[in-house]
C-alpha positions as CSV (number, residue, x, y, z in Angstrom):
1,X,0.1,-0.1,0.1
2,X,2.9,2.4,0.8
3,X,4.5,1.7,-2.5
4,X,1.1,2.2,-4.5
5,X,0.2,5.5,-2.8
6,X,4.0,7.0,-3.1
7,X,3.7,6.0,-7.0
8,X,0.2,7.5,-7.2
9,X,1.6,10.5,-5.6
10,X,4.4,10.8,-8.1
11,X,2.0,10.1,-11.1
12,X,-0.2,13.2,-9.8
13,X,2.9,15.2,-9.6
14,X,3.2,14.4,-13.5
15,X,-0.4,14.8,-14.1
16,X,0.0,18.2,-12.6
17,X,2.6,19.4,-15.1
18,X,0.4,18.0,-17.9
19,X,-2.7,19.9,-16.8
20,X,-0.4,23.3,-16.3
21,X,0.8,22.9,-20.1
22,X,-2.6,22.2,-21.4
23,X,-4.3,25.0,-19.5
24,X,-1.5,27.9,-19.5
25,X,0.4,27.0,-22.8
26,X,0.1,30.6,-23.9
27,X,1.8,32.0,-20.8
28,X,5.0,30.1,-21.4
29,X,8.2,31.4,-22.6
30,X,9.1,30.1,-25.9
31,X,12.3,29.4,-27.9
32,X,12.5,30.7,-31.5
33,X,11.2,27.6,-32.6
34,X,8.0,28.1,-30.9
35,X,8.5,25.5,-28.4
36,X,8.0,26.3,-24.8
37,X,11.4,26.3,-22.6
38,X,10.0,24.2,-19.8
39,X,8.9,21.5,-22.5
40,X,12.4,21.8,-24.1
41,X,14.0,20.9,-20.7
42,X,11.5,18.5,-19.5
43,X,13.6,15.3,-19.7
44,X,15.7,17.0,-17.0
45,X,12.7,18.2,-14.9
46,X,12.2,14.2,-14.4
47,X,15.2,14.5,-11.9
48,X,13.1,16.9,-9.7
49,X,14.0,16.8,-5.9
50,X,10.3,16.0,-4.9
51,X,9.9,13.3,-7.8
52,X,13.4,11.8,-7.0
53,X,12.8,11.7,-3.1
54,X,9.7,9.7,-4.0
55,X,11.2,7.2,-6.3
56,X,14.0,7.0,-3.6
57,X,11.2,5.9,-1.0
58,X,9.7,3.5,-3.6
59,X,13.1,1.8,-3.7
60,X,13.6,1.5,0.1
61,X,9.8,0.0,0.0
62,X,10.6,-2.7,-2.5
63,X,13.9,-3.5,-0.6
64,X,11.4,-3.7,2.6
65,X,9.2,-6.0,0.5
66,X,11.8,-8.2,-0.8
67,X,13.4,-8.9,2.6
68,X,9.9,-9.7,4.0
69,X,9.6,-12.4,1.3
70,X,13.0,-13.6,2.0
71,X,12.3,-13.6,5.9
72,X,8.8,-15.4,5.6
73,X,10.2,-18.0,3.2
74,X,7.4,-17.5,1.1
75,X,9.5,-17.0,-2.0
76,X,13.2,-18.2,-2.7
77,X,14.3,-14.7,-3.5
78,X,17.8,-13.1,-3.3
79,X,16.7,-9.4,-1.9
80,X,20.1,-7.9,-3.3
81,X,19.8,-9.5,-6.8
82,X,16.1,-8.3,-7.2
83,X,16.5,-5.1,-5.8
84,X,19.2,-4.5,-8.4
85,X,17.1,-5.8,-11.2
86,X,14.0,-3.3,-9.9
87,X,16.8,-0.6,-9.5
88,X,18.2,-1.1,-13.2
89,X,14.8,-1.7,-14.7
90,X,12.9,1.3,-13.5
91,X,15.8,3.9,-12.7
92,X,18.1,2.9,-15.2
93,X,16.2,4.3,-18.4
94,X,15.2,7.2,-16.2
95,X,18.5,8.2,-15.3
96,X,19.7,7.7,-18.8
97,X,17.5,10.0,-20.3
98,X,18.1,12.7,-17.9
99,X,22.1,12.7,-17.8
100,X,21.9,12.0,-21.7
101,X,19.9,15.2,-22.3
102,X,21.8,17.0,-20.0
103,X,25.0,16.3,-21.7
104,X,23.8,16.3,-25.2
105,X,22.2,20.1,-24.8
106,X,25.9,20.9,-23.4
107,X,24.0,22.1,-20.4
108,X,26.9,20.9,-18.0
109,X,29.1,23.8,-19.3
110,X,26.6,26.2,-18.1
111,X,26.5,24.2,-14.8
112,X,30.2,24.3,-14.2
113,X,30.5,27.8,-15.6
114,X,27.9,29.7,-13.7
115,X,26.3,27.4,-11.2
116,X,28.8,25.5,-9.1
117,X,28.7,27.7,-6.2
118,X,25.0,26.9,-5.6
119,X,25.9,23.1,-6.1
120,X,28.7,23.4,-3.7
121,X,26.4,24.9,-1.3
122,X,23.7,22.2,-0.9
123,X,26.5,19.3,-1.2
124,X,28.5,20.8,1.8
125,X,25.3,20.6,3.8
126,X,24.5,17.0,2.4
127,X,28.2,15.9,3.3
128,X,27.9,17.5,6.7
129,X,25.0,15.2,7.5
130,X,26.6,12.3,5.9
131,X,30.0,12.5,8.2
132,X,27.8,13.3,11.2
133,X,25.9,10.0,10.7
134,X,29.6,8.2,9.9
135,X,31.0,9.4,12.9
136,X,28.1,8.4,15.0
137,X,28.0,4.7,13.7
138,X,31.6,4.6,14.0
139,X,31.1,5.8,17.9
140,X,28.2,3.4,18.4
141,X,30.5,0.4,17.2
142,X,33.5,1.6,19.2
143,X,31.1,1.4,22.4
144,X,29.4,-2.0,21.5
145,X,31.8,-4.1,23.4
146,X,31.7,-1.8,26.4
147,X,27.6,-2.0,26.7
148,X,27.6,-5.3,26.2
149,X,29.8,-6.3,29.0
150,X,28.1,-3.8,31.1
151,X,24.7,-5.4,30.5
152,X,26.0,-8.6,31.1
153,X,27.4,-7.5,34.1
154,X,24.1,-5.9,35.2
155,X,22.2,-9.3,34.5
156,X,24.5,-11.2,36.6
157,X,24.3,-8.9,39.5
158,X,20.4,-8.9,39.1
159,X,20.2,-12.5,39.2
160,X,22.1,-12.9,42.0
161,X,20.3,-10.1,43.9
162,X,17.1,-11.9,43.1
163,X,18.0,-14.7,45.0
164,X,16.1,-18.4,45.0
165,X,12.3,-18.7,44.6
166,X,9.3,-16.9,43.5
167,X,9.4,-13.9,45.8
168,X,13.3,-13.4,45.5
169,X,13.0,-10.3,43.4
170,X,10.9,-8.6,46.2
171,X,13.9,-7.6,47.9
172,X,15.6,-4.0,48.3
173,X,18.7,-5.0,46.9
174,X,17.1,-6.2,43.8
175,X,14.7,-3.0,43.4
176,X,18.1,-0.8,44.0
177,X,20.1,-2.6,41.2
178,X,17.0,-2.3,38.9
179,X,16.4,1.5,39.6
180,X,20.1,2.2,39.1
181,X,20.0,0.3,35.8
182,X,17.1,2.4,34.5
183,X,19.2,5.5,35.4
184,X,22.7,4.6,34.4
185,X,21.5,2.1,31.6
186,X,19.6,4.8,29.7
187,X,22.5,5.8,27.6
188,X,23.5,2.1,26.8
189,X,19.8,1.5,25.8
190,X,19.7,4.5,23.4
191,X,22.8,3.6,21.9
192,X,21.7,-0.2,21.4
193,X,18.6,1.5,19.8
194,X,20.7,3.6,17.3
195,X,22.8,0.5,16.6
196,X,19.6,-1.4,15.5
197,X,18.6,1.5,13.3
198,X,21.8,2.8,11.8
199,X,23.5,-0.7,11.3
200,X,23.6,-0.4,7.5
201,X,25.2,3.3,7.4
202,X,28.5,1.9,6.2
203,X,31.0,1.8,3.3
204,X,34.2,-0.3,2.7
205,X,37.3,1.7,3.6
206,X,40.7,0.7,2.5
207,X,42.5,-0.3,5.5
208,X,45.7,0.9,4.3
209,X,45.1,4.6,5.0
210,X,43.3,4.2,8.5
211,X,41.9,7.5,9.9
212,X,44.4,9.7,8.0
213,X,42.5,9.4,4.6
214,X,41.3,13.0,4.3
215,X,44.8,14.0,4.3
216,X,45.0,12.5,0.9
217,X,41.9,14.1,-0.3
218,X,43.5,16.1,-3.3
219,X,46.1,13.3,-4.1
220,X,45.9,11.7,-7.0
221,X,48.0,9.0,-5.9
222,X,45.5,7.8,-3.4
223,X,42.2,6.1,-3.4
224,X,39.2,7.7,-2.2
225,X,37.1,5.0,0.2
226,X,34.9,5.0,2.9
227,X,33.4,8.1,4.1
228,X,35.7,10.1,2.0
229,X,34.7,8.2,-1.2
230,X,30.8,8.7,-0.3
231,X,31.2,12.6,0.1
232,X,33.4,13.1,-2.9
233,X,31.7,10.7,-5.5
234,X,28.1,11.1,-4.3
235,X,28.0,13.9,-2.6
236,X,30.3,16.4,-4.8
237,X,29.8,14.1,-7.8
238,X,30.6,16.9,-10.3
239,X,33.7,17.5,-9.0
240,X,34.3,13.9,-7.9
241,X,34.2,12.9,-11.5
242,X,37.4,15.2,-12.1
243,X,38.7,13.6,-9.1
244,X,38.5,10.1,-9.7
245,X,39.9,10.9,-13.5
246,X,43.0,12.3,-11.7
247,X,43.6,9.4,-9.9
248,X,46.8,7.4,-11.6
249,X,46.6,4.3,-10.5
250,X,44.1,1.7,-11.8
251,X,44.4,-0.1,-8.8
252,X,43.5,2.9,-6.7
253,X,40.3,3.7,-9.0
254,X,39.2,0.2,-8.4
255,X,39.6,0.8,-4.6
256,X,37.4,4.0,-5.0
257,X,35.0,2.1,-7.1
258,X,35.0,-0.9,-4.5
259,X,33.2,1.6,-1.7
260,X,30.2,1.6,-3.8
261,X,29.9,-2.0,-5.2
262,X,30.3,-3.3,-1.7
263,X,27.8,-1.5,-0.1
264,X,24.8,-3.2,1.7
265,X,21.3,-2.9,0.0
266,X,20.0,0.2,2.1
267,X,23.4,2.1,2.1
268,X,23.2,1.9,-1.7
269,X,19.7,3.4,-1.9
270,X,20.6,6.0,0.8
271,X,24.0,7.0,-1.2
272,X,21.8,7.2,-4.4
273,X,19.1,9.5,-2.8
274,X,22.1,11.7,-1.6
275,X,23.6,11.6,-5.0
276,X,20.2,12.4,-6.9
277,X,18.8,14.7,-4.6
278,X,21.9,17.0,-4.1
279,X,22.6,17.0,-8.1
280,X,18.8,17.6,-9.0
281,X,18.7,21.5,-8.5
282,X,22.0,22.0,-10.4
283,X,21.2,19.8,-13.4
284,X,17.7,21.8,-13.8
285,X,19.1,25.4,-13.5
286,X,22.0,24.6,-15.8
287,X,19.5,23.2,-18.2
288,X,17.0,26.0,-17.8
289,X,20.0,28.4,-18.1
290,X,21.3,26.8,-21.3
291,X,18.0,27.2,-23.0
292,X,17.5,30.7,-21.8
293,X,21.0,31.5,-23.4
294,X,19.8,29.6,-26.7
295,X,16.7,31.8,-26.8
296,X,18.9,34.6,-27.9
297,X,16.8,37.6,-26.2
298,X,19.8,38.4,-23.7
299,X,18.0,37.4,-20.6
300,X,20.0,34.5,-19.8
301,X,22.2,36.1,-17.0
302,X,19.1,37.8,-15.9
303,X,17.3,34.7,-15.5
304,X,20.6,33.2,-13.6
305,X,20.8,36.0,-11.1
306,X,17.1,35.1,-10.4
307,X,18.0,31.7,-9.9
308,X,20.8,32.7,-7.3
309,X,18.2,35.1,-5.4
310,X,15.8,32.2,-5.2
311,X,18.3,29.7,-4.0
312,X,19.4,32.0,-1.0
313,X,16.3,33.5,-0.4
314,X,15.9,32.3,3.2
315,X,19.3,34.1,4.0
316,X,18.5,37.7,2.2
317,X,15.2,38.1,4.2
318,X,12.9,38.0,1.0
319,X,11.5,34.4,2.4
320,X,10.5,34.2,6.2
321,X,11.1,30.8,7.5
322,X,8.9,29.1,10.2
323,X,8.4,25.8,12.0
324,X,6.6,23.1,10.1
325,X,3.2,22.3,11.1
326,X,2.5,18.6,11.6
327,X,-1.1,17.9,10.9
328,X,-1.9,14.1,11.5
329,X,-5.3,13.0,10.1
330,X,-5.8,9.2,9.9
331,X,-9.1,9.4,8.4
332,X,-7.5,10.3,5.0
333,X,-6.5,6.5,4.9
334,X,-10.2,5.7,4.4
335,X,-12.1,8.8,3.3
336,X,-9.8,10.8,0.9
337,X,-7.1,8.4,-0.5
338,X,-9.3,6.5,-2.9
339,X,-11.2,9.3,-4.2
340,X,-8.3,11.3,-4.9
341,X,-6.8,8.4,-6.5
342,X,-9.7,7.9,-9.1
343,X,-10.2,11.7,-9.2
344,X,-6.4,12.1,-10.5
345,X,-7.1,10.2,-13.5
346,X,-9.1,12.8,-15.2
347,X,-6.5,15.2,-14.7
348,X,-7.1,17.3,-17.9
349,X,-10.1,18.5,-16.3
350,X,-8.5,19.6,-13.2
351,X,-6.5,22.5,-12.2
352,X,-2.7,22.0,-11.3
353,X,-2.9,23.2,-7.9
354,X,-5.8,20.4,-7.2
355,X,-3.5,17.7,-8.5
356,X,-0.5,19.0,-6.5
357,X,-2.9,18.7,-3.6
358,X,-3.8,15.3,-4.4
359,X,-0.3,14.2,-4.7
360,X,0.0,16.0,-0.9
361,X,-2.7,13.8,0.2
362,X,-1.2,10.5,-1.2
363,X,1.9,11.3,0.2
364,X,0.3,11.8,3.7
365,X,-1.5,8.5,3.1
366,X,1.7,6.6,2.5
367,X,3.1,8.1,5.9
368,X,-0.2,7.1,7.4
369,X,0.2,3.6,6.2
370,X,3.7,3.6,7.6
371,X,2.5,4.5,11.1
372,X,-0.4,1.7,10.6
373,X,2.7,-0.9,10.3
374,X,4.2,0.4,13.6
375,X,0.5,0.0,15.3
376,X,0.0,-3.4,13.7
377,X,3.5,-4.7,14.9
378,X,2.8,-3.3,18.4
379,X,-0.5,-5.5,18.3
380,X,1.0,-8.4,16.7
381,X,4.0,-8.6,19.2
382,X,1.3,-8.7,22.1
383,X,-0.1,-11.7,20.3
384,X,3.3,-13.5,19.5
385,X,3.6,-13.0,23.4
386,X,0.8,-14.8,24.1
387,X,1.1,-17.5,21.5
388,X,4.3,-18.5,22.9
389,X,2.9,-19.3,26.1
390,X,1.9,-22.4,24.2
391,X,4.8,-23.8,22.3
392,X,3.5,-26.8,20.9
393,X,0.2,-25.2,19.1
394,X,2.8,-21.9,18.1
395,X,5.4,-24.5,16.5
396,X,2.7,-26.4,15.0
397,X,1.3,-23.5,12.8
398,X,5.1,-22.4,12.1
399,X,4.9,-19.3,13.9
400,X,7.8,-16.9,14.5
401,X,8.5,-13.4,14.9
402,X,11.5,-12.0,13.1
403,X,12.2,-8.3,12.8
404,X,12.9,-7.3,9.3
405,X,15.6,-5.0,10.2
406,X,17.5,-7.8,12.0
407,X,16.7,-10.0,8.9
408,X,18.1,-7.5,6.5
409,X,21.3,-7.3,8.4
410,X,21.7,-11.2,8.4
411,X,21.6,-11.3,4.9
412,X,24.5,-8.9,4.4
413,X,26.7,-9.3,7.8
414,X,27.6,-12.7,8.7
415,X,28.5,-11.5,11.9
416,X,25.2,-10.5,12.6
417,X,23.7,-13.9,11.1
418,X,26.4,-15.8,13.3
419,X,25.5,-13.8,16.3
420,X,21.8,-14.8,16.0
421,X,22.4,-18.2,15.8
422,X,23.2,-18.9,19.5
423,X,22.9,-22.5,20.2
424,X,21.0,-23.4,17.3
425,X,24.0,-23.2,14.8
426,X,23.7,-26.9,13.2
427,X,20.1,-25.8,12.2
428,X,20.9,-22.7,10.6
429,X,24.3,-23.9,8.7
430,X,22.4,-24.4,5.7
431,X,21.1,-20.7,5.6
432,X,24.4,-19.3,6.3
433,X,26.1,-21.2,3.4
434,X,23.1,-20.3,1.0
435,X,23.5,-16.6,2.1
436,X,27.3,-16.3,1.8
437,X,28.6,-19.3,0.1
438,X,30.0,-22.6,1.1
439,X,31.8,-21.5,4.2
440,X,31.2,-23.6,7.3
441,X,31.6,-27.3,7.2
442,X,30.5,-30.0,9.5
443,X,32.9,-33.0,10.0
444,X,31.7,-36.3,11.0
445,X,33.0,-35.9,14.3
446,X,31.1,-32.9,14.8
447,X,33.7,-30.4,14.8
448,X,33.5,-27.3,12.5
449,X,35.8,-25.9,9.4
450,X,35.1,-22.2,8.7
451,X,36.9,-21.1,5.2
452,X,36.1,-18.1,3.1
453,X,37.9,-19.8,0.2
454,X,34.1,-20.5,-1.5
455,X,32.6,-17.5,-0.2
456,X,30.5,-15.6,-2.6
457,X,32.6,-12.4,-1.8
458,X,34.8,-12.5,1.1
459,X,36.1,-8.7,1.1
460,X,32.3,-7.6,0.9
461,X,30.9,-9.8,3.6
462,X,33.4,-10.7,5.9
463,X,34.2,-7.7,8.0
464,X,33.3,-8.4,11.6
465,X,35.0,-8.8,14.8
466,X,36.7,-12.3,15.2
467,X,35.4,-12.6,18.6
468,X,32.2,-13.8,17.1
469,X,33.4,-17.1,15.6
470,X,35.0,-17.8,19.2
471,X,31.7,-17.3,20.8
472,X,29.6,-19.2,18.8
473,X,31.9,-22.3,17.9
474,X,33.5,-22.3,21.3
475,X,36.0,-25.2,21.4
476,X,34.3,-27.1,18.1
477,X,36.3,-25.1,15.7
478,X,39.4,-26.9,14.4
479,X,40.1,-25.1,10.9
480,X,40.0,-21.6,10.3
481,X,40.8,-19.8,7.0
482,X,40.2,-16.0,6.5
483,X,42.8,-15.4,3.6
484,X,42.1,-12.1,2.1
485,X,39.4,-10.9,4.6
486,X,41.2,-7.6,5.2
487,X,38.1,-6.4,6.7
488,X,38.0,-8.8,9.8
489,X,39.3,-7.2,12.8
490,X,39.6,-8.2,16.5
491,X,42.1,-9.8,18.7
492,X,43.1,-13.6,17.5
493,X,43.9,-14.5,21.0
494,X,40.4,-15.6,21.4
495,X,41.2,-18.6,19.8
496,X,44.0,-19.6,21.9
497,X,42.2,-22.3,24.0
498,X,40.5,-23.8,20.7
499,X,41.9,-26.9,18.9
500,X,42.8,-25.4,15.8
501,X,44.7,-27.5,13.4
502,X,44.7,-25.2,10.3
503,X,44.6,-21.4,10.3
504,X,45.4,-18.9,7.5
505,X,44.8,-15.1,8.4
506,X,47.1,-13.7,5.3
507,X,46.2,-10.4,4.2
508,X,44.1,-9.8,7.4
509,X,45.6,-6.5,8.1
510,X,43.2,-5.3,11.1
511,X,43.6,-8.2,13.3
512,X,45.8,-7.9,16.4
513,X,47.1,-10.0,19.2
514,X,50.2,-12.4,19.5
515,X,49.9,-15.2,17.1
516,X,52.4,-17.4,19.1
517,X,49.7,-17.5,21.8
518,X,47.8,-19.8,19.5
């Protein structure tokens, strides 16, 4: 329903332009050929920020649908493969038309010569938001181990304070510990929630440069990977193209591209959104400027001045900013949505502003459905809690409650997949090998071999802490092969009590510890 309402909202926007063109064609500025300038620039107008944001939202919704199908096991689908098919099939021709027209009309010349400062301003804001999120995720990862230790310590102390018996929790020591955890554990709980929400905001980073990558921003001898690569090539893409061309080494160019090819699905959608929405005003403004110049009436520079004034209107006082008004009306889901959907198809009989109102109403309906999912999840979680009290009946109908976020993380992060296995590792080996390749092997004696030799993409997937392997396999791991997994990290001394017979850690540059201890 969200995808349908979002797609309908985008269609209503397009119908709004068609209605405006049909009713106000005589008011439009024309070229010498008699064509309206707006019609001549229409291919680039397809990348309008509002329209692009709706297309990106639909892409995210498709990812959620595919993840749900994969989790529920209704269909044997590969979410990553089908998401790429959808993106290429729907957005491929779309962006090819936009960028092809932008280049063929030489609009890029006007963009680089006259409008680059405008683009740099919006790109700087986008880059700032991106870097704040990257720093936040890095901080959350650094605090993960500390938070887990604190939580385990609290759980142990609480269990000891509770004592034996059903009324053991009714004592002052238990109550005091519980209250202390509520207060002192609040920041830890917040970090935990943020980790669950932002786990996907990550990009592959060349371990060779460590934290000094930004020092090589202008160097043509170094790759641009990780957060720097996202900011340079997605945020500042017109300048990023030039910087990419200046990189001398083909190997460094491959590393720069690896940042994007190795992204998880949600990060790919987010990066594409940053790229398209930031670039959109620059593409549109440059194309308009080009066709005003082609018009030949000496108004092109005046148009550019107006474009600059419009962009910075909020800073010149010509436009007053106010806090947004939040108006939530759930009745739109069953009263106005259907009538708006039916009415918009007669777009030639409607005024353009009416179609814009319909588009806004359908966007609101999509938001309403998203809130409805939250309410449904809360309701079902209560039902699940009751059903799990009757395990025989619950298992008989194949019941389970799997968060889609955790499921999506498990499809791209072997560490998350292994952490979720717990004691049921034998049951889930088939699922792990299906997702990441033939990595785990069970020997006839019940011991395990873990090797990335036949993994689907060891540099893309295997980037977690080796302590997870020690935690999951315990003393049953006899062979460990991580050759070429430059993203694996942690202290290898966690394996010192394991009966390892084979060990290959070649090119694992981020691992620490004394190998002699093994």
